C-alpha positions as CSV (number, residue, x, y, z in Angstrom):
1,M,-73.6,94.1,-214.5
2,D,-73.1,97.9,-214.7
3,Y,-72.2,99.7,-211.5
4,I,-72.6,103.4,-210.6
5,N,-69.5,105.4,-210.0
6,T,-70.5,107.2,-206.9
7,Q,-67.2,109.1,-206.6
8,T,-68.3,111.5,-209.4
9,Y,-71.5,112.3,-207.6
10,R,-69.6,112.7,-204.3
11,A,-67.3,115.2,-205.9
12,D,-70.3,117.2,-207.3
13,L,-71.9,117.2,-203.8
14,T,-68.7,118.3,-202.2
15,A,-68.4,121.3,-204.7
16,L,-72.1,122.1,-204.1
17,S,-71.6,122.0,-200.3
18,R,-68.5,124.3,-200.6
19,T,-70.5,126.8,-202.7
20,S,-73.4,126.8,-200.3
21,N,-71.1,127.3,-197.3
22,E,-69.3,130.2,-199.2
23,L,-72.7,131.8,-200.0
24,A,-73.8,131.5,-196.3
25,S,-70.5,133.0,-195.1
26,A,-70.8,135.8,-197.5
27,N,-74.4,136.6,-196.5
28,L,-73.4,136.6,-192.8
29,G,-70.5,138.8,-193.6
30,E,-72.7,141.3,-195.5
31,Q,-75.3,141.2,-192.7
32,A,-72.6,141.9,-190.1
33,N,-71.2,144.8,-192.2
34,R,-74.7,146.3,-192.6
35,Y,-75.4,146.1,-188.8
36,G,-71.9,147.5,-188.1
37,E,-72.4,150.4,-190.5
38,L,-75.9,151.0,-189.0
39,N,-74.5,151.0,-185.5
40,A,-71.7,153.4,-186.5
41,D,-74.2,155.8,-188.2
42,I,-76.5,155.7,-185.1
43,R,-73.5,156.3,-182.8
44,Q,-72.2,159.1,-185.0
45,S,-75.6,160.8,-185.0
46,L,-75.8,160.4,-181.2
47,Q,-72.3,161.9,-180.8
48,L,-73.3,164.9,-183.0
49,L,-76.5,165.4,-180.9
50,A,-74.4,165.1,-177.8
51,Q,-72.0,167.8,-179.2
52,D,-74.8,170.1,-180.1
53,H,-76.8,169.5,-176.9
54,P,-74.5,168.4,-174.1
55,D,-77.1,169.2,-171.5
56,V,-79.7,166.9,-173.1
57,L,-77.5,164.0,-174.3
58,S,-74.2,162.8,-173.0
59,I,-72.0,159.9,-174.3
60,D,-68.9,158.5,-172.6
61,R,-66.2,159.2,-175.1
62,E,-63.5,157.4,-173.2
63,Q,-65.2,154.1,-174.1
64,P,-65.2,153.9,-177.9
65,G,-66.6,150.4,-177.9
66,T,-69.8,151.4,-176.0
67,I,-72.8,149.6,-177.4
68,V,-76.0,151.4,-178.1
69,D,-78.9,150.0,-176.2
70,F,-81.6,149.7,-178.9
71,E,-84.2,148.6,-176.4
72,Q,-84.1,152.1,-174.8
73,L,-83.5,154.0,-178.0
74,G,-87.3,154.3,-178.8
75,A,-88.1,155.8,-175.4
76,R,-85.1,158.2,-175.6
77,I,-86.2,159.3,-179.1
78,R,-89.7,160.0,-177.8
79,E,-88.2,161.9,-174.9
80,F,-86.0,164.0,-177.3
81,N,-89.1,164.7,-179.5
82,D,-91.0,166.1,-176.5
83,I,-88.0,168.2,-175.6
84,I,-87.6,169.4,-179.2
85,S,-91.4,170.3,-179.3
86,S,-91.0,172.2,-176.1
87,L,-88.0,174.0,-177.5
88,R,-89.9,174.8,-180.7
89,M,-92.8,176.3,-178.8
90,L,-90.4,178.3,-176.7
91,Y,-88.6,179.5,-179.9
92,L,-91.9,180.5,-181.5
93,E,-92.9,182.4,-178.4
94,Q,-89.6,184.2,-178.3
95,E,-89.8,185.0,-182.0
96,S,-93.4,186.3,-181.6
97,L,-92.3,188.5,-178.7
98,D,-89.3,189.7,-180.7
99,N,-91.5,190.6,-183.7
100,F,-94.0,192.2,-181.4
101,L,-91.3,194.4,-179.8
102,R,-89.8,195.2,-183.2
103,Y,-93.1,196.5,-184.5
104,T,-94.4,198.1,-181.3
105,I,-91.3,200.1,-180.2
106,S,-91.7,203.6,-181.4
107,S,-89.5,204.8,-184.3
108,G,-88.8,208.3,-185.4
109,S,-88.9,207.4,-189.0
110,R,-92.3,205.8,-189.4
111,E,-95.5,205.3,-187.5
112,L,-96.1,201.7,-186.3
113,P,-99.3,200.2,-187.7
114,V,-99.7,198.0,-184.6
115,T,-101.3,199.6,-181.5
116,S,-101.5,196.6,-179.1
117,V,-101.0,192.9,-178.8
118,D,-104.6,192.4,-179.6
119,D,-104.3,194.4,-182.8
120,P,-106.0,192.6,-185.7
121,V,-103.0,193.2,-187.9
122,L,-100.7,191.5,-185.4
123,L,-103.1,188.7,-184.9
124,E,-103.4,188.2,-188.7
125,L,-99.6,188.2,-189.0
126,E,-99.3,185.7,-186.2
127,Q,-101.9,183.4,-187.9
128,E,-100.1,183.6,-191.2
129,V,-96.8,182.8,-189.5
130,Q,-98.3,179.8,-187.8
131,Q,-99.9,178.6,-191.0
132,L,-96.6,178.9,-192.9
133,E,-94.7,177.1,-190.0
134,Q,-97.4,174.4,-189.8
135,G,-97.3,173.9,-193.5
136,T,-93.6,173.7,-193.6
137,V,-93.5,171.3,-190.6
138,E,-96.2,169.1,-192.0
139,A,-94.4,168.9,-195.4
140,S,-91.2,168.1,-193.6
141,Q,-92.9,165.5,-191.5
142,R,-94.5,163.9,-194.5
143,E,-91.1,163.8,-196.3
144,L,-89.6,162.3,-193.2
145,A,-92.4,159.7,-192.9
146,A,-91.9,158.7,-196.5
147,I,-88.2,158.4,-196.0
148,K,-88.8,156.3,-192.8
149,D,-91.3,154.1,-194.7
150,E,-88.8,153.5,-197.5
151,I,-86.0,152.7,-195.0
152,S,-88.3,150.4,-193.2
153,A,-89.4,148.6,-196.4
154,Q,-85.8,148.3,-197.6
155,G,-84.8,146.9,-194.2
156,T,-87.7,144.4,-194.3
157,R,-86.7,143.3,-197.8
158,L,-83.1,142.9,-196.7
159,F,-84.1,140.9,-193.6
160,S,-86.5,138.8,-195.8
161,D,-83.7,138.2,-198.3
162,D,-81.3,137.2,-195.5
163,C,-83.8,134.7,-194.1
164,T,-84.5,133.3,-197.5
165,I,-80.7,132.8,-198.2
166,K,-80.3,131.2,-194.7
167,E,-83.3,128.9,-195.3
168,L,-82.0,127.9,-198.8
169,C,-78.5,127.2,-197.4
170,V,-80.0,125.0,-194.6
171,Q,-82.3,123.1,-197.1
172,T,-79.3,122.7,-199.4
173,G,-77.2,121.3,-196.6
174,E,-80.0,118.8,-195.6
175,T,-80.4,117.7,-199.2
176,I,-76.7,117.2,-199.6
177,E,-76.7,115.1,-196.4
178,E,-79.6,113.0,-197.8
179,C,-77.7,112.5,-201.1
180,Q,-74.6,111.5,-199.2
181,A,-76.7,108.9,-197.3
182,L,-78.2,107.6,-200.5
183,L,-74.7,107.3,-202.1
184,D,-73.6,105.3,-199.0
185,E,-76.5,103.0,-199.4
186,I,-75.7,102.6,-203.1
187,D,-72.1,101.8,-202.3
188,E,-73.2,99.2,-199.7
189,V,-75.6,97.6,-202.1
190,Q,-73.0,97.5,-204.8
191,E,-70.4,96.0,-202.5
192,T,-72.9,93.4,-201.4
193,R,-73.6,92.6,-205.0
194,R,-69.9,92.4,-205.9
195,A,-69.4,90.0,-203.0
196,S,-72.3,87.9,-204.1
197,E,-71.1,87.7,-207.7
198,A,-67.6,86.8,-206.4
199,R,-69.1,84.0,-204.4
200,Q,-71.1,82.8,-207.4
201,R,-68.0,82.8,-209.6
202,Q,-66.1,80.9,-206.9
203,D,-68.9,78.4,-206.5
204,R,-68.9,77.9,-210.3
205,E,-65.1,77.4,-210.3
206,E,-65.3,75.0,-207.4
207,T,-68.2,73.1,-209.1
208,V,-66.1,72.8,-212.2
209,T,-63.1,71.7,-210.2
210,K,-65.1,69.1,-208.3
211,T,-66.6,67.9,-211.5
212,Y,-63.2,67.5,-213.0
213,E,-62.0,65.7,-209.9
214,V,-65.0,63.3,-210.1
215,W,-64.3,62.8,-213.8
216,Q,-60.7,61.9,-213.0
217,D,-61.8,59.5,-210.3
218,V,-64.3,57.9,-212.7
219,S,-61.6,57.6,-215.3
220,K,-59.2,56.0,-212.8
221,L,-62.0,53.6,-211.7
222,Q,-62.7,52.8,-215.3
223,E,-59.0,52.1,-215.9
224,R,-58.8,50.0,-212.8
225,S,-62.0,48.2,-213.7
226,A,-60.6,47.4,-217.1
227,A,-57.4,46.2,-215.5
228,L,-59.3,44.1,-213.0
229,D,-61.4,42.6,-215.8
230,S,-58.2,41.8,-217.7
231,D,-56.7,40.2,-214.5
232,I,-60.0,38.3,-213.9
233,A,-60.0,37.0,-217.4
234,S,-56.3,36.0,-217.1
235,V,-56.9,34.3,-213.8
236,Q,-60.0,32.5,-215.1
237,A,-58.0,31.3,-218.1
238,T,-55.2,30.2,-215.8
239,L,-57.7,28.4,-213.5
240,S,-59.4,26.8,-216.4
241,S,-56.1,25.3,-217.6
242,L,-55.3,23.9,-214.2
243,P,-56.2,20.4,-213.1
244,P,-59.3,20.3,-210.9
245,A,-57.4,19.6,-207.6
246,Q,-54.9,22.4,-208.2
247,R,-57.7,24.8,-209.3
248,K,-59.4,24.1,-206.0
249,N,-56.3,24.8,-204.0
250,A,-55.7,28.1,-206.0
251,E,-59.3,29.3,-205.3
252,S,-58.9,28.5,-201.6
253,A,-55.6,30.4,-201.5
254,G,-57.2,33.4,-203.3
255,R,-60.0,33.6,-200.8
256,T,-57.5,33.4,-198.0
257,R,-55.5,36.3,-199.4
258,T,-58.6,38.4,-199.8
259,E,-59.8,37.7,-196.3
260,T,-56.3,38.5,-195.0
261,M,-56.2,41.9,-196.9
262,S,-59.6,42.8,-195.6
263,A,-58.6,41.9,-192.0
264,L,-55.4,43.9,-192.4
265,Q,-57.3,46.9,-193.6
266,Q,-59.8,46.7,-190.7
267,F,-56.8,46.3,-188.3
268,L,-55.1,49.4,-189.8
269,E,-58.3,51.5,-189.6
270,K,-59.1,50.4,-186.1
271,N,-55.7,50.4,-184.4
272,L,-53.3,52.5,-186.4
273,L,-55.4,55.4,-187.7
274,P,-55.9,58.4,-185.2
275,D,-58.8,58.3,-182.8
276,F,-60.5,61.6,-182.1
277,A,-63.6,62.2,-180.0
278,N,-65.6,63.9,-182.8
279,V,-64.2,61.8,-185.7
280,Y,-65.8,58.5,-186.6
281,D,-66.5,56.3,-189.6
282,L,-62.9,56.7,-190.6
283,S,-62.0,54.6,-193.7
284,V,-59.2,54.5,-196.3
285,D,-59.6,53.7,-200.0
286,Y,-56.2,52.6,-201.0
287,A,-57.0,52.2,-204.7
288,L,-58.2,55.9,-205.0
289,R,-55.8,57.2,-202.3
290,R,-58.7,58.7,-200.4
291,V,-59.5,59.0,-196.6
292,H,-63.1,59.3,-195.6
293,F,-64.5,60.2,-192.2
294,T,-67.3,62.1,-190.4
295,C,-66.4,65.0,-188.1
296,G,-69.4,66.3,-186.2
297,D,-72.1,66.9,-188.9
298,N,-69.5,67.2,-191.7
299,H,-68.6,64.4,-194.2
300,V,-64.9,64.9,-195.0
301,S,-63.1,63.4,-198.0
302,L,-59.3,63.8,-198.4
303,T,-57.6,62.9,-201.6
304,L,-53.8,62.2,-201.7
305,D,-51.5,62.5,-204.6
306,E,-49.0,59.8,-205.7
307,S,-46.6,60.9,-203.0
308,C,-49.3,60.5,-200.4
309,A,-49.5,64.3,-199.8
310,L,-52.8,66.2,-199.4
311,Q,-54.1,67.1,-202.8
312,T,-57.8,68.1,-202.3
313,V,-60.2,68.5,-199.4
314,H,-63.9,68.1,-199.9
315,I,-66.4,69.1,-197.1
316,P,-69.8,69.7,-198.6
317,E,-71.4,71.0,-195.4
318,D,-68.7,73.6,-194.7
319,E,-66.9,74.9,-197.7
320,S,-65.2,77.7,-195.7
321,L,-63.5,75.1,-193.5
322,A,-62.4,73.1,-196.6
323,M,-60.8,76.4,-197.9
324,K,-59.0,76.9,-194.6
325,V,-57.6,73.4,-194.7
326,R,-56.4,73.8,-198.3
327,E,-54.8,77.1,-197.5
328,A,-53.1,75.8,-194.3
329,L,-52.2,72.2,-195.1
330,L,-52.2,71.6,-198.9
331,G,-49.3,69.3,-199.7
332,Q,-49.1,68.0,-196.1
333,T,-47.9,64.4,-196.0
334,N,-48.8,63.9,-192.3
335,I,-52.5,63.0,-192.7
336,Y,-52.9,62.6,-189.0
337,R,-52.1,66.3,-188.7
338,V,-54.8,67.1,-191.3
339,I,-57.4,65.1,-189.5
340,H,-56.4,66.7,-186.2
341,Y,-56.7,70.2,-187.7
342,I,-60.2,69.5,-189.0
343,A,-61.3,68.0,-185.7
344,M,-60.1,71.1,-183.8
345,H,-61.8,73.6,-186.2
346,V,-65.2,72.0,-186.5
């Protein structure tokens, strides 16, 4: 089965995360620079105003790190606008008075056309001056308003771009985290699948091994059966050649030997084999060199080699225990120790 190499995707996500972090850091740096430059420009403007009008505005120069209070800046600007309007009116009044005096003071060279402050010529001139000043002021105010609107729109666009970049960086980070979680799930699923396939391969190998062992046992049984058949045929031929009285004695002696061997086997299983609280139905198959017993709910079968050392362990109900026994005691000649180990680990 094909598996996904998640390391490549993880490397791509790491590179994307690094790029996103660099973009966010650069954006924050640019924003901090803009705010710093704006703060410096405002402070420089205030310092220039303080130099030109020390009686109106004062700044503590001994504290270069003084922060401008932007919350109070609007009220102060309106206050300064009122002061400037008052100064403008005072200036216009003084200029009007100066013009009036300039044209009304007698001169030896020419006759003044203005006779009094209510003279129509003076009033007309004052009206023209006011119209010119008003037009100039309105044009300047319109120009300033357009500049303010442009600055405000540019600031709004910059703020919107900053918010968009921040939002995209946050969304990118969240998406990267989701992708990382999905890759973790994929790795977990693939690891579980690998373990399952490994268990299946192991089960197949164990099945083949067990089948081979059964085949060997069957072959041995067939060989033993053929040998027994040959022995039986030989014994029957021998018995047939014996006189009736001697044949009867031989059959009686054979039954006696069989009963003696059975009794000896029962005696060995009952009195010489180990006795454990959770081990019962203990039996020995001398022909196949096998020891059978039940331990708890497990049916255990031990097979010995020709030197009576542990060769195989078969526990159908608990294959993991059988594997532990094989790893710990394979080749062990003390079968009591093997039985004790199984009894202690069930």
